[in-house]
Every structure is written in structure tokens, then in C-alpha cells.
C-alpha positions as CSV (number, residue, x, y, z in Angstrom):
1,X,84.3,94.8,54.3
2,X,87.7,93.6,53.1
3,X,86.8,89.9,53.4
4,X,83.5,90.6,51.7
5,X,85.1,92.4,48.8
6,X,87.7,89.6,48.4
7,X,84.9,87.0,48.2
8,X,83.0,89.1,45.6
9,X,86.0,89.9,43.4
10,X,87.4,86.3,43.2
11,X,84.3,84.3,42.2
12,X,84.9,81.4,40.0
13,X,82.2,80.2,37.7
14,X,82.2,76.6,36.6
15,X,79.6,77.1,33.8
16,X,80.0,78.8,30.5
17,X,77.6,81.6,29.5
18,X,74.6,80.4,27.6
19,X,73.0,83.7,26.5
20,X,73.0,84.9,22.9
21,X,75.3,88.0,22.8
22,X,72.9,89.7,20.4
23,X,70.5,90.1,23.2
24,X,67.9,87.9,21.6
25,X,67.3,85.0,24.0
26,X,66.0,81.7,22.8
27,X,64.2,79.3,25.1
28,X,66.7,76.5,24.5
29,X,69.5,78.8,25.7
30,X,68.1,79.2,29.1
31,X,68.7,75.6,30.2
32,X,71.8,73.9,31.6
33,X,72.9,76.5,34.1
34,X,71.5,77.1,37.5
35,X,71.1,80.8,38.2
36,X,70.3,82.2,41.6
37,X,68.5,85.5,42.2
38,X,70.0,87.6,45.0
39,X,67.5,89.3,47.3
40,X,70.2,91.3,49.0
41,X,68.5,94.6,48.0
42,X,64.9,95.6,48.3
43,X,65.1,98.6,46.0
44,X,61.5,99.7,45.7
45,X,60.2,99.6,49.2
46,X,57.3,101.1,51.1
47,X,59.0,104.1,52.6
48,X,57.1,107.4,52.7
49,X,58.2,110.2,50.4
50,X,59.7,112.0,53.5
51,X,62.1,109.1,53.9
52,X,63.6,109.4,50.5
53,X,66.4,111.8,51.4
54,X,64.9,115.0,49.9
55,X,64.8,118.2,51.9
56,X,61.8,120.3,52.5
57,X,62.9,122.6,49.6
58,X,63.1,119.5,47.3
59,X,59.9,117.7,48.1
60,X,59.0,114.7,45.9
61,X,55.8,116.5,44.8
62,X,57.8,119.1,43.0
63,X,58.8,118.6,39.4
64,X,62.6,119.4,39.4
65,X,65.2,119.4,38.3
66,X,67.0,118.7,41.6
67,X,70.5,117.9,42.6
68,X,71.0,115.1,45.1
69,X,74.1,114.1,47.0
70,X,75.5,110.9,45.5
71,X,78.7,109.0,45.2
72,X,80.2,109.5,41.7
73,X,81.9,106.7,39.8
74,X,83.7,105.8,36.6
75,X,84.5,102.3,35.4
76,X,86.9,100.8,32.9
77,X,87.5,97.5,31.2
78,X,91.2,97.4,30.4
79,X,91.7,101.0,29.1
80,X,88.1,101.5,27.8
81,X,85.6,103.6,29.8
82,X,82.4,101.5,30.0
83,X,80.5,103.5,32.7
84,X,80.5,107.1,33.9
85,X,78.5,108.8,36.6
86,X,80.4,112.1,37.0
87,X,78.7,115.4,37.6
88,X,81.4,117.2,35.7
89,X,80.7,115.3,32.5
90,X,76.9,114.8,32.6
91,X,73.6,116.0,34.0
92,X,72.9,114.1,37.2
93,X,69.8,116.1,38.1
94,X,66.6,114.2,39.0
95,X,62.9,114.9,38.3
96,X,59.6,113.9,39.8
97,X,58.1,110.7,38.3
98,X,55.4,112.8,36.6
99,X,57.9,115.1,34.9
100,X,60.1,112.1,34.0
101,X,57.3,110.5,32.1
102,X,57.3,113.5,29.7
103,X,61.0,112.9,28.9
104,X,60.8,109.2,28.1
105,X,60.7,107.2,24.9
106,X,60.1,103.5,24.6
107,X,63.3,101.5,25.4
108,X,64.8,104.2,27.6
109,X,66.7,103.3,30.7
110,X,65.3,104.9,33.9
111,X,66.9,105.2,37.3
112,X,65.0,106.0,40.5
113,X,67.2,107.3,43.4
114,X,66.8,107.7,47.1
115,X,69.2,108.2,50.0
116,X,70.7,105.0,51.6
117,X,69.2,102.8,48.9
118,X,70.5,101.2,45.8
119,X,69.0,103.0,42.7
120,X,66.2,101.1,41.0
121,X,66.4,100.7,37.2
122,X,63.7,100.0,34.7
123,X,62.9,100.0,31.0
124,X,60.3,102.5,29.9
125,X,57.6,100.9,27.7
126,X,54.8,103.5,27.0
127,X,52.2,105.6,28.8
128,X,53.3,105.3,32.4
129,X,54.4,101.7,32.2
130,X,57.9,100.3,32.9
131,X,59.3,96.8,32.9
132,X,61.7,96.0,35.8
133,X,63.1,93.3,38.1
134,X,61.6,93.6,41.5
135,X,61.7,91.1,44.4
136,X,62.7,88.2,42.2
137,X,60.2,88.8,39.4
138,X,60.2,90.6,36.1
139,X,57.1,92.6,36.0
140,X,55.3,95.6,34.4
141,X,54.2,98.4,36.7
142,X,53.2,102.1,36.7
143,X,56.2,104.4,37.1
144,X,54.1,106.7,39.2
145,X,53.2,103.8,41.6
146,X,56.7,102.3,42.0
147,X,58.4,105.6,42.4
148,X,56.6,106.2,45.7
149,X,57.9,109.7,45.9
150,X,61.4,109.0,44.5
151,X,62.9,111.2,41.9
152,X,64.4,109.8,38.7
153,X,66.2,110.4,35.4
154,X,66.9,108.9,32.0
155,X,70.3,107.1,32.1
156,X,70.7,105.9,28.5
157,X,74.3,107.0,28.3
158,X,75.4,105.9,31.8
159,X,77.0,102.7,30.2
160,X,79.1,103.4,27.2
161,X,78.1,100.3,25.2
162,X,76.3,100.6,21.9
163,X,72.6,100.3,22.5
164,X,70.2,98.0,20.7
165,X,67.5,99.5,18.6
166,X,64.4,100.4,20.7
167,X,62.3,97.6,19.3
168,X,64.9,95.0,20.3
169,X,65.2,96.6,23.7
170,X,61.5,96.2,24.2
171,X,61.6,92.7,22.8
172,X,64.1,91.8,25.4
173,X,62.1,93.3,28.2
174,X,58.6,92.1,27.2
175,X,60.0,88.6,26.4
176,X,61.0,88.1,30.0
177,X,57.8,89.3,31.7
178,X,56.5,87.0,34.4
179,X,59.8,85.1,34.9
180,X,60.7,84.6,38.6
181,X,63.7,83.8,40.7
182,X,64.5,80.3,39.5
183,X,64.2,81.3,35.9
184,X,66.2,84.5,35.7
185,X,69.9,85.3,35.7
186,X,70.2,88.9,36.9
187,X,70.9,89.8,40.5
188,X,69.4,93.3,40.5
189,X,67.2,95.7,38.6
190,X,70.2,97.5,37.0
191,X,71.7,94.4,35.5
192,X,68.4,93.4,34.0
193,X,67.5,96.8,32.6
194,X,71.0,97.3,31.2
195,X,71.0,93.9,29.6
196,X,67.7,94.7,27.9
197,X,69.1,97.9,26.4
198,X,72.6,96.6,25.4
199,X,72.2,92.9,25.0
200,X,75.5,92.1,26.6
201,X,75.8,88.8,28.4
202,X,78.2,90.3,30.9
203,X,75.3,91.8,32.7
204,X,74.1,88.3,33.7
205,X,75.4,86.5,36.7
206,X,78.0,84.0,35.5
207,X,77.6,85.5,32.0
208,X,81.3,85.9,31.1
209,X,84.3,83.7,31.1
210,X,87.1,85.1,33.3
211,X,90.6,85.6,31.8
212,X,93.8,87.0,33.4
213,X,93.9,89.8,30.8
214,X,90.4,91.1,31.4
215,X,89.8,93.1,34.5
216,X,87.2,95.8,35.5
217,X,88.4,98.9,37.4
218,X,85.9,100.9,39.4
219,X,87.0,104.4,40.3
220,X,85.1,105.8,43.4
221,X,85.3,109.6,43.3
222,X,85.1,110.7,47.0
223,X,84.8,114.4,47.7
224,X,87.9,115.7,49.5
225,X,89.7,112.4,49.4
226,X,90.6,111.7,45.8
227,X,89.8,108.8,43.6
228,X,90.0,105.2,44.9
229,X,90.2,102.2,42.5
230,X,88.8,98.8,43.1
231,X,89.5,95.8,40.8
232,X,86.9,93.1,39.8
233,X,87.0,90.1,37.6
234,X,83.5,90.5,36.1
235,X,81.1,93.3,35.3
236,X,78.4,91.8,37.4
237,X,80.6,91.7,40.5
238,X,81.5,95.4,40.0
239,X,77.8,96.4,39.6
240,X,76.9,94.5,42.8
241,X,79.6,96.2,44.9
242,X,78.9,99.6,43.5
243,X,75.2,99.2,44.4
244,X,76.2,98.0,47.8
245,X,78.1,101.2,48.4
246,X,75.1,103.3,47.3
247,X,72.8,101.4,49.6
248,X,75.1,101.3,52.7
249,X,77.0,104.6,52.4
250,X,80.2,102.7,53.6
251,X,83.0,104.7,52.0
252,X,85.8,104.7,54.6
253,X,86.3,100.9,54.5
254,X,86.1,100.8,50.8
255,X,88.8,103.4,50.4
256,X,91.1,101.2,52.6
257,X,90.8,98.2,50.3
258,X,93.0,99.9,47.7
259,X,95.5,101.0,50.3
260,X,95.3,104.7,49.5
261,X,94.2,107.2,47.0
262,X,95.4,108.1,43.5
């Protein structure tokens, strides 16, 4: 894990970002850089509802709200908090997909969760339709179908960036429908959905220029063992490692990277 973390947090990109920081991508801005889609995570799979990590008392057919066991995080760029997933500060309850649909507005960020699996993120469009990155393709699907028994929640405030207006969020999402691996520059569903909502190029693979002054700090809040801090050189690297922890459940080795707890 240590060697893997070192590789992730010390990436060097030879290309400059080409995206428009406003979030409005132009065709001519998508040329000149080779982006590679990572299929390291298959987030929306074909597991049965009983495999999603919910107990008999919390079956996927029930509406919720439910509380699930999750690793909690906070993240900072320099001294600014840019991400928070802490139960003490926010509602982390999840709901059935059917109930979740009654809570959504166009442009909302949605997160589907399951045990031992990276959360799957999507942009809500209307009716029961969402736009998301899945298996190397940006596509539109029914939330009820892709949830496959998983519970979810609205996570508009998970990142602390200022959101774009809903119409621009939808323009970002709809404008990329149908693009596939060789045409996209996001490595996972979270990065794509967050880019749609916030329009920040940092969510793209290779989307920011590294500097010695700018670092990202991920605080992993482990029950009973304090808070452990990991350092990254880009937002995308930090997101990928956090999602890897969610999917693998490997916490002991991660805690050793920092050499101790705070």
C-alpha cells in the first residue's frame, strides 16, 4: 500500500490543463492532451440487494432514512476545507432510490452507497433519469435501475466549492452524453459528477498544474484510533485514493503511511 500511495501522490503531468475553468467546455479545448479512463472500479455492478451491506432490519426495499457504517473524511487545500463527510456535521443517512427521487431537483449531486464498494455518483436530470460515468461511458439511465437495491443521498454540500447554476450543471452533464473512454478525462463517477456541478478543472485527470505551495490533505477519521492525515499533490489523486479505501476497507495500512495519529 505504501508503494502504491507513493506512486499516486507523486504523479507528474507533462501537459497543461485544457478545460475552461468556467465549466463550459468547448470542442476545441478537448484536443491536444491524451486522457486515459481508469477502469479500476466497477461501481454499479450486478450484485443482488442482499449483497449491498444492509441488514435484514434495513432492507433495500424500505424507504429509510438509514444509517450505514462508513469511513468518515475531511479534506483541505492549504488551510481551506474543501470536502467534509463527518456525521457530527451533516446528515449521512441514506434512502431507498424510490424515496431519493422525491428529494431531488435537476442538477443535484447523488451518491449511491454499498459495503466494500466505492460510492457511485450521478447528476439528477428529471423524472427518474440521472447522467453518470459508468464503465468508460457517460450515459443517461434510470436511477431505479442503476441503484440495484442500493441506498443513496443528495450530496450537494459534500464539496465546499461554489456550485454552478442548475442550468449550467445540466449543460455540462448533457453536453458530454455518449462520450467514451478515449474522449473523456475523468477517472471515476465522482470526479465527473462533481465537475458537472462545480466546473472546476481540478476534478479532471491532469487538470491542474502542480506547485510546491499547493497540497491537499485528506484526514481519515477512524473510530477509536484518531485522525490520520495523508498528503496529495492533486485533487484527483486524493479522490482516487479515498475511493480506493472505501472500496477495499484497507485502513490499517493507510494509517501507517502517516506514521501515527494526530
